[in-house]
PDB file of N, CA, C and O in Angstrom:
ATOM      1  N   MET A   1      10.574  71.873  71.831  1.00  0.00           N
ATOM      2  CA  MET A   1      11.373  72.792  72.615  1.00  0.00           C
ATOM      3  C   MET A   1      11.348  72.297  74.055  1.00  0.00           C
ATOM      4  O   MET A   1      10.323  71.849  74.569  1.00  0.00           O
ATOM      5  N   ARG A   2      12.485  72.393  74.668  1.00  0.00           N
ATOM      6  CA  ARG A   2      12.561  71.977  76.063  1.00  0.00           C
ATOM      7  C   ARG A   2      13.314  73.042  76.864  1.00  0.00           C
ATOM      8  O   ARG A   2      14.054  73.854  76.310  1.00  0.00           O
ATOM      9  N   PHE A   3      13.109  73.017  78.144  1.00  0.00           N
ATOM     10  CA  PHE A   3      13.725  73.996  79.023  1.00  0.00           C
ATOM     11  C   PHE A   3      14.779  73.320  79.897  1.00  0.00           C
ATOM     12  O   PHE A   3      14.601  72.187  80.345  1.00  0.00           O
ATOM     13  N   ASP A   4      15.873  74.033  80.130  1.00  0.00           N
ATOM     14  CA  ASP A   4      16.924  73.567  81.012  1.00  0.00           C
ATOM     15  C   ASP A   4      16.358  73.412  82.421  1.00  0.00           C
ATOM     16  O   ASP A   4      15.411  74.103  82.796  1.00  0.00           O
ATOM     17  N   LYS A   5      16.940  72.507  83.194  1.00  0.00           N
ATOM     18  CA  LYS A   5      16.490  72.290  84.572  1.00  0.00           C
ATOM     19  C   LYS A   5      16.614  73.573  85.383  1.00  0.00           C
ATOM     20  O   LYS A   5      17.532  74.369  85.185  1.00  0.00           O
ATOM     21  N   GLY A   6      15.687  73.752  86.283  1.00  0.00           N
ATOM     22  CA  GLY A   6      15.780  74.842  87.235  1.00  0.00           C
ATOM     23  C   GLY A   6      15.354  76.210  86.728  1.00  0.00           C
ATOM     24  O   GLY A   6      15.547  77.209  87.420  1.00  0.00           O
ATOM     25  N   ILE A   7      14.776  76.274  85.527  1.00  0.00           N
ATOM     26  CA  ILE A   7      14.319  77.573  85.034  1.00  0.00           C
ATOM     27  C   ILE A   7      13.069  77.965  85.803  1.00  0.00           C
ATOM     28  O   ILE A   7      12.104  77.204  85.870  1.00  0.00           O
ATOM     29  N   ASP A   8      13.096  79.142  86.373  1.00  0.00           N
ATOM     30  CA  ASP A   8      11.961  79.663  87.121  1.00  0.00           C
ATOM     31  C   ASP A   8      10.721  79.689  86.237  1.00  0.00           C
ATOM     32  O   ASP A   8      10.805  79.963  85.040  1.00  0.00           O
ATOM     33  N   LYS A   9       9.580  79.403  86.831  1.00  0.00           N
ATOM     34  CA  LYS A   9       8.323  79.354  86.075  1.00  0.00           C
ATOM     35  C   LYS A   9       8.027  80.658  85.340  1.00  0.00           C
ATOM     36  O   LYS A   9       7.438  80.636  84.259  1.00  0.00           O
ATOM     37  N   ARG A  10       8.428  81.785  85.908  1.00  0.00           N
ATOM     38  CA  ARG A  10       8.139  83.067  85.250  1.00  0.00           C
ATOM     39  C   ARG A  10       8.916  83.206  83.943  1.00  0.00           C
ATOM     40  O   ARG A  10       8.408  83.793  82.988  1.00  0.00           O
ATOM     41  N   TYR A  11      10.142  82.676  83.886  1.00  0.00           N
ATOM     42  CA  TYR A  11      10.917  82.738  82.654  1.00  0.00           C
ATOM     43  C   TYR A  11      10.355  81.771  81.612  1.00  0.00           C
ATOM     44  O   TYR A  11      10.276  82.097  80.428  1.00  0.00           O
ATOM     45  N   ARG A  12       9.968  80.588  82.063  1.00  0.00           N
ATOM     46  CA  ARG A  12       9.360  79.614  81.158  1.00  0.00           C
ATOM     47  C   ARG A  12       8.072  80.198  80.567  1.00  0.00           C
ATOM     48  O   ARG A  12       7.836  80.105  79.362  1.00  0.00           O
ATOM     49  N   LYS A  13       7.253  80.792  81.417  1.00  0.00           N
ATOM     50  CA  LYS A  13       5.998  81.386  80.955  1.00  0.00           C
ATOM     51  C   LYS A  13       6.265  82.530  79.982  1.00  0.00           C
ATOM     52  O   LYS A  13       5.538  82.691  79.002  1.00  0.00           O
ATOM     53  N   SER A  14       7.288  83.313  80.241  1.00  0.00           N
ATOM     54  CA  SER A  14       7.636  84.424  79.359  1.00  0.00           C
ATOM     55  C   SER A  14       7.978  83.923  77.960  1.00  0.00           C
ATOM     56  O   SER A  14       7.526  84.495  76.967  1.00  0.00           O
ATOM     57  N   VAL A  15       8.772  82.861  77.877  1.00  0.00           N
ATOM     58  CA  VAL A  15       9.150  82.297  76.577  1.00  0.00           C
ATOM     59  C   VAL A  15       7.924  81.689  75.892  1.00  0.00           C
ATOM     60  O   VAL A  15       7.705  81.903  74.700  1.00  0.00           O
ATOM     61  N   GLU A  16       7.130  80.934  76.645  1.00  0.00           N
ATOM     62  CA  GLU A  16       5.926  80.327  76.076  1.00  0.00           C
ATOM     63  C   GLU A  16       4.949  81.392  75.585  1.00  0.00           C
ATOM     64  O   GLU A  16       4.355  81.246  74.516  1.00  0.00           O
ATOM     65  N   ASP A  17       4.781  82.463  76.364  1.00  0.00           N
ATOM     66  CA  ASP A  17       3.896  83.563  75.954  1.00  0.00           C
ATOM     67  C   ASP A  17       4.397  84.235  74.679  1.00  0.00           C
ATOM     68  O   ASP A  17       3.605  84.615  73.816  1.00  0.00           O
ATOM     69  N   ALA A  18       5.720  84.380  74.567  1.00  0.00           N
ATOM     70  CA  ALA A  18       6.287  84.999  73.364  1.00  0.00           C
ATOM     71  C   ALA A  18       5.961  84.166  72.127  1.00  0.00           C
ATOM     72  O   ALA A  18       5.580  84.714  71.093  1.00  0.00           O
ATOM     73  N   PHE A  19       6.105  82.853  72.228  1.00  0.00           N
ATOM     74  CA  PHE A  19       5.780  81.996  71.095  1.00  0.00           C
ATOM     75  C   PHE A  19       4.290  82.035  70.778  1.00  0.00           C
ATOM     76  O   PHE A  19       3.906  82.017  69.609  1.00  0.00           O
ATOM     77  N   SER A  20       3.457  82.088  71.798  1.00  0.00           N
ATOM     78  CA  SER A  20       2.010  82.196  71.573  1.00  0.00           C
ATOM     79  C   SER A  20       1.672  83.480  70.823  1.00  0.00           C
ATOM     80  O   SER A  20       0.835  83.476  69.921  1.00  0.00           O
ATOM     81  N   THR A  21       2.317  84.567  71.194  1.00  0.00           N
ATOM     82  CA  THR A  21       2.074  85.849  70.526  1.00  0.00           C
ATOM     83  C   THR A  21       2.544  85.807  69.080  1.00  0.00           C
ATOM     84  O   THR A  21       1.865  86.323  68.193  1.00  0.00           O
ATOM     85  N   ILE A  22       3.691  85.202  68.837  1.00  0.00           N
ATOM     86  CA  ILE A  22       4.186  85.087  67.462  1.00  0.00           C
ATOM     87  C   ILE A  22       3.202  84.288  66.619  1.00  0.00           C
ATOM     88  O   ILE A  22       2.894  84.676  65.492  1.00  0.00           O
ATOM     89  N   ILE A  23       2.708  83.184  67.152  1.00  0.00           N
ATOM     90  CA  ILE A  23       1.768  82.350  66.406  1.00  0.00           C
ATOM     91  C   ILE A  23       0.448  83.085  66.181  1.00  0.00           C
ATOM     92  O   ILE A  23      -0.178  82.936  65.131  1.00  0.00           O
ATOM     93  N   GLU A  24       0.031  83.869  67.154  1.00  0.00           N
ATOM     94  CA  GLU A  24      -1.230  84.606  67.042  1.00  0.00           C
ATOM     95  C   GLU A  24      -1.128  85.808  66.097  1.00  0.00           C
ATOM     96  O   GLU A  24      -2.043  86.056  65.312  1.00  0.00           O
ATOM     97  N   LYS A  25      -0.030  86.547  66.169  1.00  0.00           N
ATOM     98  CA  LYS A  25       0.043  87.825  65.466  1.00  0.00           C
ATOM     99  C   LYS A  25       1.025  87.855  64.289  1.00  0.00           C
ATOM    100  O   LYS A  25       1.026  88.803  63.503  1.00  0.00           O
ATOM    101  N   GLY A  26       1.851  86.826  64.171  1.00  0.00           N
ATOM    102  CA  GLY A  26       2.864  86.823  63.123  1.00  0.00           C
ATOM    103  C   GLY A  26       2.297  86.510  61.749  1.00  0.00           C
ATOM    104  O   GLY A  26       1.139  86.121  61.600  1.00  0.00           O
ATOM    105  N   ASN A  27       3.149  86.692  60.752  1.00  0.00           N
ATOM    106  CA  ASN A  27       2.737  86.317  59.398  1.00  0.00           C
ATOM    107  C   ASN A  27       2.950  84.814  59.215  1.00  0.00           C
ATOM    108  O   ASN A  27       3.359  84.129  60.152  1.00  0.00           O
ATOM    109  N   ASP A  28       2.680  84.302  58.027  1.00  0.00           N
ATOM    110  CA  ASP A  28       2.793  82.855  57.796  1.00  0.00           C
ATOM    111  C   ASP A  28       4.191  82.335  58.103  1.00  0.00           C
ATOM    112  O   ASP A  28       4.344  81.268  58.697  1.00  0.00           O
ATOM    113  N   PHE A  29       5.209  83.090  57.699  1.00  0.00           N
ATOM    114  CA  PHE A  29       6.589  82.668  57.940  1.00  0.00           C
ATOM    115  C   PHE A  29       6.887  82.631  59.440  1.00  0.00           C
ATOM    116  O   PHE A  29       7.490  81.676  59.927  1.00  0.00           O
ATOM    117  N   HIS A  30       6.468  83.664  60.174  1.00  0.00           N
ATOM    118  CA  HIS A  30       6.694  83.712  61.621  1.00  0.00           C
ATOM    119  C   HIS A  30       6.038  82.515  62.297  1.00  0.00           C
ATOM    120  O   HIS A  30       6.650  81.847  63.130  1.00  0.00           O
ATOM    121  N   ARG A  31       4.784  82.250  61.928  1.00  0.00           N
ATOM    122  CA  ARG A  31       4.056  81.124  62.529  1.00  0.00           C
ATOM    123  C   ARG A  31       4.754  79.795  62.217  1.00  0.00           C
ATOM    124  O   ARG A  31       4.901  78.937  63.087  1.00  0.00           O
ATOM    125  N   HIS A  32       5.173  79.645  60.978  1.00  0.00           N
ATOM    126  CA  HIS A  32       5.859  78.418  60.572  1.00  0.00           C
ATOM    127  C   HIS A  32       7.125  78.211  61.410  1.00  0.00           C
ATOM    128  O   HIS A  32       7.349  77.122  61.937  1.00  0.00           O
ATOM    129  N   MET A  33       7.941  79.244  61.531  1.00  0.00           N
ATOM    130  CA  MET A  33       9.202  79.120  62.271  1.00  0.00           C
ATOM    131  C   MET A  33       8.949  78.866  63.760  1.00  0.00           C
ATOM    132  O   MET A  33       9.630  78.044  64.373  1.00  0.00           O
ATOM    133  N   ALA A  34       7.977  79.565  64.339  1.00  0.00           N
ATOM    134  CA  ALA A  34       7.670  79.364  65.760  1.00  0.00           C
ATOM    135  C   ALA A  34       7.219  77.928  66.006  1.00  0.00           C
ATOM    136  O   ALA A  34       7.632  77.307  66.986  1.00  0.00           O
ATOM    137  N   LYS A  35       6.389  77.405  65.138  1.00  0.00           N
ATOM    138  CA  LYS A  35       5.913  76.026  65.295  1.00  0.00           C
ATOM    139  C   LYS A  35       7.051  75.033  65.131  1.00  0.00           C
ATOM    140  O   LYS A  35       7.105  74.030  65.842  1.00  0.00           O
ATOM    141  N   GLN A  36       7.968  75.302  64.195  1.00  0.00           N
ATOM    142  CA  GLN A  36       9.128  74.421  64.015  1.00  0.00           C
ATOM    143  C   GLN A  36       9.990  74.397  65.277  1.00  0.00           C
ATOM    144  O   GLN A  36      10.452  73.338  65.700  1.00  0.00           O
ATOM    145  N   ILE A  37      10.201  75.556  65.867  1.00  0.00           N
ATOM    146  CA  ILE A  37      11.002  75.637  67.094  1.00  0.00           C
ATOM    147  C   ILE A  37      10.300  74.891  68.223  1.00  0.00           C
ATOM    148  O   ILE A  37      10.937  74.129  68.951  1.00  0.00           O
ATOM    149  N   LEU A  38       8.995  75.102  68.376  1.00  0.00           N
ATOM    150  CA  LEU A  38       8.255  74.439  69.439  1.00  0.00           C
ATOM    151  C   LEU A  38       8.296  72.917  69.296  1.00  0.00           C
ATOM    152  O   LEU A  38       8.307  72.202  70.298  1.00  0.00           O
ATOM    153  N   ARG A  39       8.318  72.427  68.078  1.00  0.00           N
ATOM    154  CA  ARG A  39       8.351  70.973  67.831  1.00  0.00           C
ATOM    155  C   ARG A  39       9.767  70.398  67.902  1.00  0.00           C
ATOM    156  O   ARG A  39       9.947  69.181  67.901  1.00  0.00           O
ATOM    157  N   SER A  40      10.753  71.263  67.963  1.00  0.00           N
ATOM    158  CA  SER A  40      12.151  70.825  67.915  1.00  0.00           C
ATOM    159  C   SER A  40      12.662  70.404  69.288  1.00  0.00           C
ATOM    160  O   SER A  40      11.935  70.429  70.281  1.00  0.00           O
ATOM    161  N   ASP A  41      13.928  70.019  69.313  1.00  0.00           N
ATOM    162  CA  ASP A  41      14.608  69.639  70.547  1.00  0.00           C
ATOM    163  C   ASP A  41      15.451  70.802  71.077  1.00  0.00           C
ATOM    164  O   ASP A  41      16.377  70.591  71.860  1.00  0.00           O
ATOM    165  N   LEU A  42      15.132  72.021  70.654  1.00  0.00           N
ATOM    166  CA  LEU A  42      15.866  73.204  71.081  1.00  0.00           C
ATOM    167  C   LEU A  42      15.849  73.317  72.601  1.00  0.00           C
ATOM    168  O   LEU A  42      14.798  73.175  73.228  1.00  0.00           O
ATOM    169  N   LEU A  43      17.003  73.569  73.186  1.00  0.00           N
ATOM    170  CA  LEU A  43      17.120  73.729  74.631  1.00  0.00           C
ATOM    171  C   LEU A  43      17.137  75.213  74.976  1.00  0.00           C
ATOM    172  O   LEU A  43      17.961  75.970  74.465  1.00  0.00           O
ATOM    173  N   VAL A  44      16.224  75.617  75.842  1.00  0.00           N
ATOM    174  CA  VAL A  44      16.152  77.003  76.297  1.00  0.00           C
ATOM    175  C   VAL A  44      16.832  77.076  77.652  1.00  0.00           C
ATOM    176  O   VAL A  44      16.468  76.366  78.590  1.00  0.00           O
ATOM    177  N   ARG A  45      17.841  77.961  77.737  1.00  0.00           N
ATOM    178  CA  ARG A  45      18.555  78.178  78.989  1.00  0.00           C
ATOM    179  C   ARG A  45      18.395  79.635  79.396  1.00  0.00           C
ATOM    180  O   ARG A  45      18.394  80.533  78.553  1.00  0.00           O
ATOM    181  N   VAL A  46      18.260  79.855  80.693  1.00  0.00           N
ATOM    182  CA  VAL A  46      18.194  81.210  81.219  1.00  0.00           C
ATOM    183  C   VAL A  46      19.266  81.309  82.296  1.00  0.00           C
ATOM    184  O   VAL A  46      19.162  80.715  83.370  1.00  0.00           O
ATOM    185  N   GLN A  47      20.310  82.090  81.967  1.00  0.00           N
ATOM    186  CA  GLN A  47      21.409  82.288  82.901  1.00  0.00           C
ATOM    187  C   GLN A  47      21.965  83.685  82.712  1.00  0.00           C
ATOM    188  O   GLN A  47      21.794  84.287  81.652  1.00  0.00           O
ATOM    189  N   PRO A  48      22.632  84.204  83.736  1.00  0.00           N
ATOM    190  CA  PRO A  48      23.286  85.501  83.570  1.00  0.00           C
ATOM    191  C   PRO A  48      24.302  85.440  82.435  1.00  0.00           C
ATOM    192  O   PRO A  48      24.958  84.417  82.238  1.00  0.00           O
ATOM    193  N   VAL A  49      24.428  86.512  81.706  1.00  0.00           N
ATOM    194  CA  VAL A  49      25.357  86.526  80.571  1.00  0.00           C
ATOM    195  C   VAL A  49      26.799  86.290  81.021  1.00  0.00           C
ATOM    196  O   VAL A  49      27.613  85.795  80.241  1.00  0.00           O
ATOM    197  N   SER A  50      27.122  86.633  82.250  1.00  0.00           N
ATOM    198  CA  SER A  50      28.486  86.404  82.741  1.00  0.00           C
ATOM    199  C   SER A  50      28.805  84.911  82.832  1.00  0.00           C
ATOM    200  O   SER A  50      29.963  84.520  82.678  1.00  0.00           O
ATOM    201  N   ILE A  51      27.812  84.085  83.074  1.00  0.00           N
ATOM    202  CA  ILE A  51      28.024  82.642  83.181  1.00  0.00           C
ATOM    203  C   ILE A  51      28.238  82.017  81.808  1.00  0.00           C
ATOM    204  O   ILE A  51      29.077  81.130  81.652  1.00  0.00           O
ATOM    205  N   VAL A  52      27.488  82.470  80.820  1.00  0.00           N
ATOM    206  CA  VAL A  52      27.621  81.892  79.474  1.00  0.00           C
ATOM    207  C   VAL A  52      28.615  82.672  78.619  1.00  0.00           C
ATOM    208  O   VAL A  52      28.771  82.407  77.427  1.00  0.00           O
ATOM    209  N   ASN A  53      29.282  83.637  79.247  1.00  0.00           N
ATOM    210  CA  ASN A  53      30.320  84.432  78.580  1.00  0.00           C
ATOM    211  C   ASN A  53      29.777  85.112  77.317  1.00  0.00           C
ATOM    212  O   ASN A  53      30.349  84.993  76.233  1.00  0.00           O
ATOM    213  N   ALA A  54      28.674  85.816  77.484  1.00  0.00           N
ATOM    214  CA  ALA A  54      28.040  86.505  76.360  1.00  0.00           C
ATOM    215  C   ALA A  54      27.851  87.972  76.706  1.00  0.00           C
ATOM    216  O   ALA A  54      28.025  88.388  77.852  1.00  0.00           O
ATOM    217  N   SER A  55      27.493  88.743  75.694  1.00  0.00           N
ATOM    218  CA  SER A  55      27.318  90.181  75.900  1.00  0.00           C
ATOM    219  C   SER A  55      25.896  90.537  76.312  1.00  0.00           C
ATOM    220  O   SER A  55      25.654  91.622  76.841  1.00  0.00           O
ATOM    221  N   GLY A  56      24.956  89.629  76.072  1.00  0.00           N
ATOM    222  CA  GLY A  56      23.553  89.932  76.336  1.00  0.00           C
ATOM    223  C   GLY A  56      22.860  90.526  75.129  1.00  0.00           C
ATOM    224  O   GLY A  56      21.650  90.749  75.152  1.00  0.00           O
ATOM    225  N   VAL A  57      23.611  90.783  74.081  1.00  0.00           N
ATOM    226  CA  VAL A  57      23.058  91.331  72.843  1.00  0.00           C
ATOM    227  C   VAL A  57      22.961  90.187  71.835  1.00  0.00           C
ATOM    228  O   VAL A  57      23.918  89.435  71.645  1.00  0.00           O
ATOM    229  N   THR A  58      21.810  90.062  71.197  1.00  0.00           N
ATOM    230  CA  THR A  58      21.651  89.001  70.210  1.00  0.00           C
ATOM    231  C   THR A  58      21.446  89.605  68.833  1.00  0.00           C
ATOM    232  O   THR A  58      20.983  90.737  68.695  1.00  0.00           O
ATOM    233  N   GLY A  59      21.789  88.847  67.839  1.00  0.00           N
ATOM    234  CA  GLY A  59      21.616  89.310  66.469  1.00  0.00           C
ATOM    235  C   GLY A  59      22.181  88.289  65.509  1.00  0.00           C
ATOM    236  O   GLY A  59      22.799  87.308  65.923  1.00  0.00           O
ATOM    237  N   LEU A  60      21.974  88.514  64.249  1.00  0.00           N
ATOM    238  CA  LEU A  60      22.474  87.622  63.206  1.00  0.00           C
ATOM    239  C   LEU A  60      23.512  88.351  62.379  1.00  0.00           C
ATOM    240  O   LEU A  60      23.344  89.524  62.046  1.00  0.00           O
ATOM    241  N   ILE A  61      24.571  87.664  62.053  1.00  0.00           N
ATOM    242  CA  ILE A  61      25.603  88.252  61.211  1.00  0.00           C
ATOM    243  C   ILE A  61      25.143  88.266  59.768  1.00  0.00           C
ATOM    244  O   ILE A  61      25.333  89.253  59.057  1.00  0.00           O
ATOM    245  N   ASP A  62      24.535  87.164  59.334  1.00  0.00           N
ATOM    246  CA  ASP A  62      24.094  87.040  57.938  1.00  0.00           C
ATOM    247  C   ASP A  62      22.691  86.458  57.914  1.00  0.00           C
ATOM    248  O   ASP A  62      22.523  85.240  57.975  1.00  0.00           O
ATOM    249  N   THR A  63      21.681  87.318  57.827  1.00  0.00           N
ATOM    250  CA  THR A  63      20.292  86.836  57.889  1.00  0.00           C
ATOM    251  C   THR A  63      19.944  85.947  56.708  1.00  0.00           C
ATOM    252  O   THR A  63      19.184  84.993  56.868  1.00  0.00           O
ATOM    253  N   GLY A  64      20.467  86.227  55.553  1.00  0.00           N
ATOM    254  CA  GLY A  64      20.198  85.389  54.381  1.00  0.00           C
ATOM    255  C   GLY A  64      20.716  83.979  54.581  1.00  0.00           C
ATOM    256  O   GLY A  64      20.008  83.010  54.307  1.00  0.00           O
ATOM    257  N   GLU A  65      21.935  83.859  55.053  1.00  0.00           N
ATOM    258  CA  GLU A  65      22.529  82.550  55.310  1.00  0.00           C
ATOM    259  C   GLU A  65      21.746  81.803  56.396  1.00  0.00           C
ATOM    260  O   GLU A  65      21.516  80.598  56.291  1.00  0.00           O
ATOM    261  N   THR A  66      21.346  82.526  57.425  1.00  0.00           N
ATOM    262  CA  THR A  66      20.576  81.904  58.502  1.00  0.00           C
ATOM    263  C   THR A  66      19.239  81.412  57.981  1.00  0.00           C
ATOM    264  O   THR A  66      18.828  80.293  58.289  1.00  0.00           O
ATOM    265  N   ASN A  67      18.556  82.233  57.194  1.00  0.00           N
ATOM    266  CA  ASN A  67      17.273  81.810  56.632  1.00  0.00           C
ATOM    267  C   ASN A  67      17.435  80.591  55.733  1.00  0.00           C
ATOM    268  O   ASN A  67      16.580  79.707  55.733  1.00  0.00           O
ATOM    269  N   SER A  68      18.504  80.534  54.979  1.00  0.00           N
ATOM    270  CA  SER A  68      18.760  79.363  54.130  1.00  0.00           C
ATOM    271  C   SER A  68      18.972  78.114  54.969  1.00  0.00           C
ATOM    272  O   SER A  68      18.492  77.035  54.622  1.00  0.00           O
ATOM    273  N   ALA A  69      19.691  78.264  56.069  1.00  0.00           N
ATOM    274  CA  ALA A  69      19.943  77.123  56.954  1.00  0.00           C
ATOM    275  C   ALA A  69      18.678  76.633  57.614  1.00  0.00           C
ATOM    276  O   ALA A  69      18.515  75.438  57.860  1.00  0.00           O
ATOM    277  N   LEU A  70      17.778  77.560  57.902  1.00  0.00           N
ATOM    278  CA  LEU A  70      16.523  77.159  58.525  1.00  0.00           C
ATOM    279  C   LEU A  70      15.657  76.448  57.535  1.00  0.00           C
ATOM    280  O   LEU A  70      14.549  76.030  57.872  1.00  0.00           O
TER     281      LEU A  70
END
């Protein structure tokens, strides 16, 4: 996992802390997925939703399909 340039340290720490908590308190599947993300080339960006043209609400349309893809 990597962070986009210019991300404030507090946001980076927040994301890193979230993954640490998932690995510490999650079930086997949660830990597996968190570790896969941490080892991946996933880019983390922190920007106002108006810049990325998003609503600020996240969710999955089809969790089964997403789990299969993962």
